[in-house]
C-alpha positions as CSV (number, residue, x, y, z in Angstrom):
1,X,111.7,70.5,131.1
2,X,110.1,72.5,128.4
3,X,112.0,71.4,125.7
4,X,110.1,68.0,127.1
5,X,106.9,69.5,127.4
6,X,107.0,71.2,123.7
7,X,107.9,67.4,122.3
8,X,105.2,66.1,124.0
9,X,102.7,68.1,122.8
10,X,104.1,68.3,119.5
11,X,103.9,63.9,119.5
12,X,99.7,64.9,121.0
13,X,99.2,67.0,117.7
14,X,100.5,64.8,115.3
15,X,98.7,61.8,116.8
16,X,95.7,63.5,116.2
17,X,96.2,64.7,113.0
18,X,97.3,60.9,111.8
19,X,94.2,59.2,114.0
20,X,91.2,58.1,112.1
21,X,88.4,60.1,111.7
22,X,86.2,61.0,114.7
23,X,84.7,64.0,116.1
24,X,87.0,65.2,118.0
25,X,87.7,69.4,119.1
26,X,90.3,70.1,121.5
27,X,91.7,73.8,122.6
28,X,93.8,75.5,124.3
29,X,93.3,79.4,123.3
30,X,95.5,81.0,121.8
31,X,98.1,78.4,121.6
32,X,96.2,75.9,119.0
33,X,92.3,74.4,118.3
34,X,92.2,70.9,116.5
35,X,88.7,69.8,115.0
36,X,87.4,66.4,113.1
37,X,84.2,64.9,112.2
38,X,83.2,62.0,110.7
39,X,83.1,63.3,107.3
40,X,86.9,63.4,107.1
41,X,87.0,67.1,107.8
42,X,90.2,68.1,110.3
43,X,91.6,71.3,111.0
44,X,94.5,72.6,113.1
45,X,95.4,76.1,114.4
46,X,98.3,77.3,115.9
47,X,98.2,81.2,117.6
48,X,94.8,82.1,116.3
49,X,94.7,83.1,112.8
50,X,98.6,83.1,112.4
51,X,98.5,79.1,111.3
52,X,96.1,77.1,109.8
53,X,95.9,74.0,108.5
54,X,93.0,71.9,106.7
55,X,92.1,68.8,105.1
56,X,88.9,67.3,103.8
57,X,86.5,66.1,101.1
58,X,86.5,70.0,99.9
59,X,89.4,71.7,100.1
60,X,93.2,70.9,101.3
61,X,94.5,74.3,102.8
62,X,97.8,75.7,104.8
63,X,98.6,79.3,105.7
64,X,101.0,81.0,107.4
65,X,99.9,84.4,107.9
66,X,100.5,87.1,106.3
67,X,102.9,85.5,104.9
68,X,101.9,82.7,102.3
69,X,98.8,80.6,101.7
70,X,98.1,77.3,100.0
71,X,94.8,75.9,99.0
72,X,94.0,72.8,96.2
73,X,90.4,71.4,95.7
74,X,91.0,67.2,95.8
75,X,88.0,66.7,93.4
76,X,88.7,69.5,90.9
77,X,92.6,69.2,90.8
78,X,92.5,72.9,91.2
79,X,94.7,75.1,93.4
80,X,96.6,78.2,94.3
81,X,99.6,79.2,96.1
82,X,100.4,83.0,97.0
83,X,103.7,84.2,98.9
84,X,103.0,88.1,100.5
85,X,100.2,88.3,97.7
86,X,99.8,90.5,95.4
87,X,103.7,90.3,95.2
88,X,103.3,86.2,94.2
89,X,100.8,83.8,93.1
90,X,100.4,81.1,91.5
91,X,97.1,79.2,90.3
92,X,96.3,75.6,88.9
93,X,93.6,73.8,86.6
94,X,93.3,71.0,85.1
95,X,94.9,72.0,81.8
96,X,96.5,75.3,82.6
97,X,98.6,76.8,85.7
98,X,99.8,80.6,85.5
99,X,102.1,82.3,87.8
100,X,102.3,86.3,88.2
101,X,104.9,88.7,90.2
102,X,103.8,92.1,91.3
103,X,101.2,91.8,88.5
104,X,103.9,92.2,85.6
105,X,105.8,89.7,85.6
106,X,104.0,86.4,83.9
107,X,104.0,83.0,83.0
108,X,101.0,80.7,82.1
109,X,101.2,77.1,80.6
110,X,98.3,75.4,79.0
111,X,97.0,73.0,76.4
112,X,95.9,74.9,73.6
113,X,92.4,73.5,72.5
114,X,92.6,75.6,69.3
115,X,95.4,75.9,66.6
116,X,95.4,79.7,67.2
117,X,95.8,79.3,71.0
118,X,99.2,79.4,72.7
119,X,101.0,76.6,74.7
120,X,102.7,79.1,77.2
121,X,103.1,82.8,77.6
122,X,106.0,84.7,79.3
123,X,105.1,88.2,80.4
124,X,107.1,91.4,82.1
125,X,105.0,94.2,81.3
126,X,105.8,95.8,79.2
127,X,109.2,95.0,78.6
128,X,109.0,91.6,77.7
129,X,106.4,89.1,75.8
130,X,107.1,85.4,74.9
131,X,104.6,82.9,74.1
132,X,105.3,79.5,72.2
133,X,103.0,77.6,70.2
134,X,103.1,73.6,68.6
135,X,101.2,74.9,66.1
136,X,102.2,78.5,65.7
137,X,106.0,79.0,66.9
138,X,107.8,81.3,69.2
139,X,107.4,84.8,69.3
140,X,109.1,87.4,71.6
141,X,109.3,90.8,72.1
142,X,112.0,92.9,73.9
143,X,110.7,96.7,74.1
144,X,112.5,99.2,73.1
145,X,114.8,96.9,71.1
146,X,112.6,94.0,69.1
147,X,108.8,92.6,68.6
148,X,107.1,90.7,66.4
149,X,103.9,89.7,67.5
150,X,100.8,88.2,66.2
151,X,97.6,89.4,67.8
152,X,98.7,91.7,69.7
153,X,97.0,95.1,70.8
154,X,94.5,94.2,68.6
155,X,96.4,94.1,65.5
156,X,96.9,91.0,63.3
157,X,100.7,91.8,63.9
158,X,103.1,94.0,65.9
159,X,106.6,94.7,64.6
160,X,109.2,97.2,65.9
161,X,112.8,97.7,66.1
162,X,114.4,99.8,68.1
163,X,111.1,101.7,69.0
164,X,110.1,104.7,68.1
165,X,112.4,104.3,65.0
166,X,110.5,102.3,63.9
167,X,107.1,100.3,64.3
168,X,104.8,98.3,61.9
169,X,100.9,97.8,62.6
170,X,99.4,95.3,60.4
171,X,95.7,94.3,59.7
172,X,94.0,92.1,57.2
173,X,93.6,94.7,54.3
174,X,95.9,97.9,55.9
175,X,99.9,98.2,57.2
176,X,100.3,101.0,58.8
177,X,104.5,101.6,59.2
178,X,106.1,104.7,61.4
179,X,109.7,105.8,60.8
180,X,110.1,107.4,63.5
181,X,106.2,107.0,65.2
182,X,104.7,108.8,65.5
183,X,106.4,111.6,63.1
184,X,106.7,110.3,59.5
185,X,103.8,107.3,59.0
186,X,103.3,105.7,55.6
187,X,100.2,103.3,55.4
188,X,99.4,100.8,52.4
189,X,97.4,97.3,51.6
190,X,94.9,96.1,49.8
191,X,92.7,98.9,50.8
192,X,95.0,101.0,52.5
193,X,97.0,104.2,51.0
194,X,98.1,107.0,53.1
195,X,100.8,109.0,54.5
196,X,101.5,111.4,57.4
197,X,104.0,113.7,58.2
198,X,102.8,114.5,62.2
199,X,102.2,117.1,62.9
200,X,102.5,119.4,59.3
201,X,100.4,117.5,57.2
202,X,98.9,113.7,56.8
203,X,96.5,111.9,54.6
204,X,94.6,108.3,54.9
205,X,92.6,106.4,53.0
206,X,90.8,102.7,53.5
207,X,88.8,101.8,50.9
208,X,85.2,102.9,50.8
209,X,85.5,103.2,54.5
210,X,87.3,106.0,55.7
211,X,88.8,108.9,54.7
212,X,91.0,111.3,57.1
213,X,92.9,114.1,56.8
214,X,94.6,117.3,59.4
215,X,96.4,120.2,58.2
216,X,98.5,121.4,61.3
217,X,96.7,119.1,64.1
218,X,94.8,119.4,65.8
219,X,93.9,122.7,64.1
220,X,92.2,121.0,61.0
221,X,91.2,117.7,61.2
222,X,88.6,116.1,58.4
223,X,87.4,112.4,59.2
224,X,84.4,110.4,56.8
225,X,83.3,107.0,57.1
226,X,81.1,105.3,54.0
227,X,81.8,108.1,52.5
228,X,80.5,106.5,48.9
229,X,77.5,105.6,50.5
230,X,74.1,107.3,51.8
231,X,75.4,106.7,55.5
232,X,78.1,108.9,55.0
233,X,79.8,110.2,58.2
234,X,82.1,113.3,58.3
235,X,83.7,115.0,61.5
236,X,85.2,118.0,61.0
237,X,87.2,120.0,63.4
238,X,88.7,123.2,63.8
239,X,90.2,123.4,67.3
240,X,89.4,125.2,69.8
241,X,86.7,127.1,67.4
242,X,84.4,124.4,66.2
243,X,83.7,121.2,65.3
244,X,80.8,119.2,63.8
245,X,80.0,115.6,63.0
246,X,77.1,114.4,60.7
247,X,75.9,111.1,60.0
248,X,71.8,110.7,58.5
249,X,70.6,110.8,61.7
250,X,73.0,112.2,63.9
251,X,73.9,115.6,63.8
252,X,76.5,117.6,66.6
253,X,78.1,120.8,67.0
254,X,80.5,122.3,70.0
255,X,82.2,125.6,70.2
256,X,85.4,126.9,72.1
257,X,86.7,122.8,72.0
258,X,84.1,121.0,73.9
259,X,82.6,124.2,76.2
260,X,79.3,124.2,74.7
261,X,77.8,121.3,72.5
262,X,74.4,120.6,71.7
263,X,73.8,116.9,69.8
264,X,70.9,115.5,68.0
265,X,70.4,111.8,67.7
266,X,67.1,110.5,65.7
267,X,68.6,106.5,66.1
268,X,68.4,107.1,70.1
269,X,65.7,109.6,70.1
270,X,67.8,112.4,72.4
271,X,68.5,115.8,72.3
272,X,71.7,116.6,74.5
273,X,73.0,120.1,75.6
274,X,76.1,120.0,77.1
275,X,77.6,123.5,78.5
276,X,80.4,123.2,79.8
277,X,80.8,119.4,78.5
278,X,81.2,116.9,80.2
279,X,80.6,118.4,83.4
280,X,77.1,120.1,83.2
281,X,75.4,118.1,80.1
282,X,71.4,117.7,79.8
283,X,69.6,115.2,77.9
284,X,65.8,114.8,76.5
285,X,63.8,112.4,74.6
286,X,62.9,113.8,71.8
287,X,59.2,112.2,71.4
288,X,58.2,112.7,74.9
289,X,60.1,115.9,75.8
290,X,61.1,114.1,78.9
291,X,64.8,114.6,80.2
292,X,66.7,111.5,80.3
293,X,69.9,112.2,81.6
294,X,71.2,115.2,83.6
295,X,74.9,115.9,85.0
296,X,76.1,119.2,86.8
297,X,79.1,117.4,88.0
298,X,80.4,117.6,90.9
299,X,77.1,118.5,92.5
300,X,74.1,115.9,91.0
301,X,74.2,113.6,88.1
302,X,70.9,111.5,87.2
303,X,70.5,109.1,84.3
304,X,68.4,106.2,82.1
305,X,68.7,104.4,79.2
306,X,66.1,101.7,79.2
307,X,65.6,99.9,82.5
308,X,69.1,100.7,83.6
309,X,69.4,104.3,85.8
310,X,72.7,105.8,87.4
311,X,73.3,108.8,89.3
312,X,75.5,110.6,91.9
313,X,75.3,113.1,94.5
314,X,78.1,115.2,95.4
315,X,80.3,112.8,93.5
316,X,82.5,110.8,94.7
317,X,80.5,111.3,98.4
318,X,77.7,109.0,96.7
319,X,76.7,107.5,93.8
320,X,74.0,104.6,92.9
321,X,73.2,102.3,89.8
322,X,70.1,100.1,89.2
323,X,68.1,97.8,86.7
324,X,64.5,96.6,87.2
325,X,63.0,94.1,84.9
326,X,61.1,90.6,84.9
327,X,64.0,88.7,84.4
328,X,67.3,90.9,86.3
329,X,66.9,93.3,89.2
330,X,69.9,94.7,90.3
331,X,70.9,97.9,92.7
332,X,74.5,99.3,93.8
333,X,75.2,102.3,96.4
334,X,78.5,103.7,97.2
335,X,79.7,106.1,99.7
336,X,83.4,107.6,98.2
337,X,83.7,105.1,95.8
338,X,85.2,102.1,97.2
339,X,84.7,102.9,101.4
340,X,81.3,101.5,101.4
341,X,79.0,99.6,99.2
342,X,75.0,98.2,99.0
343,X,74.7,95.5,96.5
344,X,71.3,94.0,96.2
345,X,71.1,90.9,92.8
346,X,67.6,89.1,92.2
347,X,67.1,86.3,89.2
348,X,63.9,85.4,90.4
349,X,63.9,82.9,87.0
350,X,66.5,80.9,89.1
351,X,65.3,81.8,92.2
352,X,68.9,83.3,92.7
353,X,69.8,86.1,95.4
354,X,72.7,88.2,96.4
355,X,73.5,90.8,98.6
356,X,76.4,92.3,99.9
357,X,77.3,95.5,102.9
358,X,80.6,96.7,103.1
359,X,81.9,99.7,105.2
360,X,85.7,100.3,105.1
361,X,87.2,99.4,108.0
362,X,83.6,98.3,110.0
363,X,82.1,95.7,108.1
364,X,81.4,92.8,105.1
365,X,78.5,91.0,104.8
366,X,77.7,88.9,101.9
367,X,74.0,86.6,101.7
368,X,74.3,84.7,98.3
369,X,71.2,81.8,98.0
370,X,70.7,82.1,101.7
371,X,74.5,81.1,102.1
372,X,75.6,84.4,105.0
373,X,78.5,85.5,105.9
374,X,79.9,88.6,108.2
375,X,82.4,90.5,109.6
376,X,84.4,92.8,111.6
377,X,86.8,95.0,111.7
378,X,86.9,94.4,107.3
379,X,90.2,96.4,105.9
380,X,91.0,95.1,102.5
381,X,88.0,92.3,102.1
382,X,85.9,95.4,102.6
383,X,87.7,96.8,99.7
384,X,88.2,94.2,97.3
385,X,85.0,91.6,98.5
386,X,85.3,89.2,96.0
387,X,89.0,89.1,95.7
388,X,89.2,85.2,97.2
389,X,93.0,85.2,98.0
390,X,92.5,88.1,100.4
391,X,89.4,86.7,102.3
392,X,92.0,83.4,102.7
393,X,95.0,84.6,103.5
394,X,94.2,88.7,105.1
395,X,91.3,88.6,106.1
396,X,91.4,86.5,109.3
397,X,94.2,88.5,111.0
398,X,91.4,91.4,111.5
399,X,88.2,89.8,111.8
400,X,87.6,90.5,115.6
401,X,83.9,88.9,115.4
402,X,82.9,86.6,112.3
403,X,79.5,84.8,111.8
404,X,78.8,82.1,108.7
405,X,75.4,80.5,108.4
406,X,74.7,77.8,105.6
407,X,71.0,77.8,104.7
408,X,68.7,76.7,107.5
409,X,71.6,75.2,108.9
410,X,72.4,77.1,112.8
411,X,74.7,79.8,112.6
412,X,78.3,79.6,113.4
413,X,80.3,82.6,115.2
414,X,83.8,83.3,116.6
415,X,84.7,86.1,118.7
416,X,88.8,86.9,118.8
417,X,89.7,84.2,117.3
418,X,87.9,81.9,119.3
419,X,88.4,83.2,122.1
420,X,84.7,82.6,122.6
421,X,82.5,80.4,120.0
422,X,80.0,78.2,118.6
423,X,79.3,75.6,116.0
424,X,75.7,76.6,116.2
425,X,74.7,73.8,118.4
426,X,77.3,74.3,121.6
427,X,79.4,77.3,122.9
428,X,83.0,76.8,123.3
429,X,85.3,78.4,125.7
430,X,89.2,79.5,125.6
431,X,89.9,75.6,127.4
432,X,88.1,73.0,125.3
433,X,87.6,69.5,125.0
434,X,85.0,67.5,123.3
435,X,85.4,64.1,121.8
436,X,82.8,61.8,120.5
437,X,83.3,58.0,119.7
C-alpha cells in the first residue's frame, strides 16, 4: 500500500514538472514543495533544504546537500559542479573549463587567445606541472626529478634535475645555475656574472643595475643598485649589529638587527622611527611635522597614506580601513579578523552602493544596489561571504531564517526551511496549495 502511495506521489511530481508553465504552488512541509510561474521558472524542493531542483530562463540547478550541486546559466552556457566542496569543483565557460581536486590537483582547458597562452594545463601542486599548446608545444615537470618550464615563478625558464642537485633559472639577460641548491651558484649571461659558495662567500653583478657581495652570510652583506649612476643605492648589513641603506633621497639606519630603526624618505616626505621594529613604529610628515602613522602592536595602530586610513586596537580584536574621496568611498571594520565584519562601499559617479555585514555564527546581510539579503544562522557563508559555491551548496542547510528583496519589490522570506514563508504578497503555511490558470 505504501509503495503504491509513493509511486502515486512520484507520478504527481513528474506531471507537475512536465506540465505547461502556469502559476502553481504546492507544499507539504517538510516533504516537498513545488513552484512554477508564467515566466517558465520551476522549482522543486524535497526534505526541506536537502534536495533542490530549479529550472528557468536565468539558471538551471540541481543540488543534493551537502553532497553536490550543479548550476548552469542557459544564456551564457557557464556552469559549475561541486562535489563535497572544496574537495572537487568543475567550472565551465564559453571557451574554457577547469577542474580542481582539494585545491592541489587541477586541470584547465581553454582556447588560447594569444600565441603565448596554453591550451591545457594539469597540476598536482607542487609536484606535477603539465602544459600543452598548439603553438608552444608541450612542457612538464615531475618534481623533484625533472622540470623544464617557461614563464614559471616569474622566470623566463625554470629547469631542474633531481632537485636540489641541479637548478637553473633563466632571465632575458642573466642565468643562474646551482649545483647543488643553494650552496654552489654561478651567474652568467649577456649582463650577468658571478658565483656564490653559500654561506662562505658570494659575488654577483648584473650589468650596471645590481652588484652583490657577501662574506660569511649574513654577517657581512653589501648590495648596490645603479652603481654607476647618480641615483646609486647602497645597502650594507653587518648582522646583527648594524645595517644602513643610502639612496639619493632615502637614508635608513638600524642597530641590533631591526631592534632600533630610523629612516628619512625625502620622496615620501616622511621620517620613520622603529623601536622595536616592526612592533612599535612612529612616522611623521617632514613638511608639516604631523604624525601620519603610529603602531604600538598589539595594542594600537593608526596610519594614513593619502586618502587611505588603517588602524587596529588590541589586534586581532578590532581593525578598520577606510578611503574617502569624491569618486570612491570605502569603510571596513573587522572583529577577530574574519568572525565579524562590516563593509560599506560607495561609487557616487556610477550610483553604485554595496554593504556587507557578517557576524559568525549569527547573521549575514548584504545590500548591493538595493538588492538585499539577510540570513541567520550564518556559518561558512559568514567566514567566506563572497563564495557563491558555499552560498549555493551549504548555506541553506543552517539558514533558519532568510529574507530577500530586489529593489522596490516586496520582501520574500522563509522561516525554518519554508515552514512558514512569504513571496511578498501571500504567506504560506506547512500545507499549502495554490494554482492559477
